[in-house]
C-alpha positions as CSV (number, residue, x, y, z in Angstrom):
1,M,0.3,0.0,-0.5
2,T,1.2,3.7,-0.9
3,D,2.4,5.8,2.2
4,L,-0.9,8.1,1.7
5,M,-3.2,4.9,1.8
6,W,-2.1,3.5,5.8
7,P,-3.5,6.9,7.2
8,I,-7.0,7.3,5.2
9,T,-7.9,3.3,5.9
10,S,-6.6,3.7,9.4
11,V,-9.5,7.4,10.2
12,G,-11.9,5.3,8.1
13,I,-12.2,2.3,11.0
14,V,-11.9,5.0,13.1
15,A,-15.0,6.4,12.4
16,I,-16.2,3.5,11.2
17,I,-16.1,2.3,15.5
18,V,-17.3,5.6,16.9
19,L,-20.5,5.3,14.0
20,I,-21.5,1.7,15.5
21,A,-20.7,3.4,19.0
22,I,-22.6,5.9,18.5
23,L,-25.3,4.2,17.0
24,L,-26.1,0.8,20.5
25,V,-25.6,3.9,23.5
26,W,-28.7,5.4,21.3
27,K,-30.2,2.3,21.3
28,I,-30.1,1.9,25.0
29,Y,-30.6,5.4,25.3
30,K,-33.8,4.5,23.7
31,E,-34.8,1.6,24.5
32,R,-34.6,2.4,28.3
33,K,-36.6,6.0,27.8
34,S,-39.5,3.8,26.7
35,G,-40.6,2.5,29.9
36,F,-40.0,-1.3,29.2
37,P,-37.5,-3.7,29.8
38,M,-34.4,-4.4,27.8
39,Q,-34.5,-7.7,28.8
40,D,-36.4,-11.6,30.3
41,E,-35.1,-14.4,31.2
42,R,-37.8,-14.7,28.0
43,T,-35.5,-13.0,26.0
44,S,-32.2,-13.8,27.6
45,K,-33.3,-17.7,26.4
46,I,-34.2,-16.4,23.0
47,I,-30.4,-14.7,22.4
48,G,-28.6,-17.3,23.7
49,K,-30.2,-19.5,21.4
50,A,-29.3,-17.9,18.8
51,A,-25.7,-17.5,19.7
52,T,-24.5,-21.0,20.2
53,Y,-26.5,-21.3,16.7
54,A,-24.0,-19.0,14.8
55,L,-21.8,-20.1,17.4
56,Y,-22.0,-23.7,16.0
57,I,-22.4,-22.3,11.6
58,G,-19.3,-20.7,12.0
59,S,-17.2,-22.9,13.7
60,Y,-18.9,-25.9,10.5
61,F,-18.3,-22.8,8.4
62,I,-14.6,-22.3,8.8
63,I,-14.6,-26.9,8.9
64,A,-15.9,-26.6,5.0
65,V,-13.4,-23.6,4.2
66,L,-10.5,-25.8,6.0
67,F,-11.4,-28.9,4.6
68,V,-12.3,-27.5,0.7
69,L,-8.4,-26.2,1.0
70,I,-6.5,-28.9,2.5
71,I,-7.9,-30.5,-0.8
72,G,-7.2,-27.9,-3.5
73,K,-4.2,-27.6,-2.3
74,E,-3.2,-31.3,-1.8
75,F,-5.7,-32.9,-5.1
76,Y,-6.0,-30.0,-8.1
77,G,-2.3,-28.4,-7.2
78,L,-3.2,-24.8,-6.0
79,P,-1.5,-22.2,-3.9
80,E,-1.6,-22.0,-0.3
81,V,-4.0,-19.0,1.4
């Protein structure tokens, strides 16, 4: 990368992180102001199940990608990634 590209990329990454943080804080503030509870037992259980499923799906995806890379390298002569 050029010498000018690194500072621009760094500023862009910091700007995105700050924007996401502001949006999350704004959402939490809005939920607290509405008066409804942010989480109860049911939503906690649903969020826990969703997180578990996301972890399993991500793990299976990574395993599949690794198998494709291993098979591609050993049998088809693809370059290492």
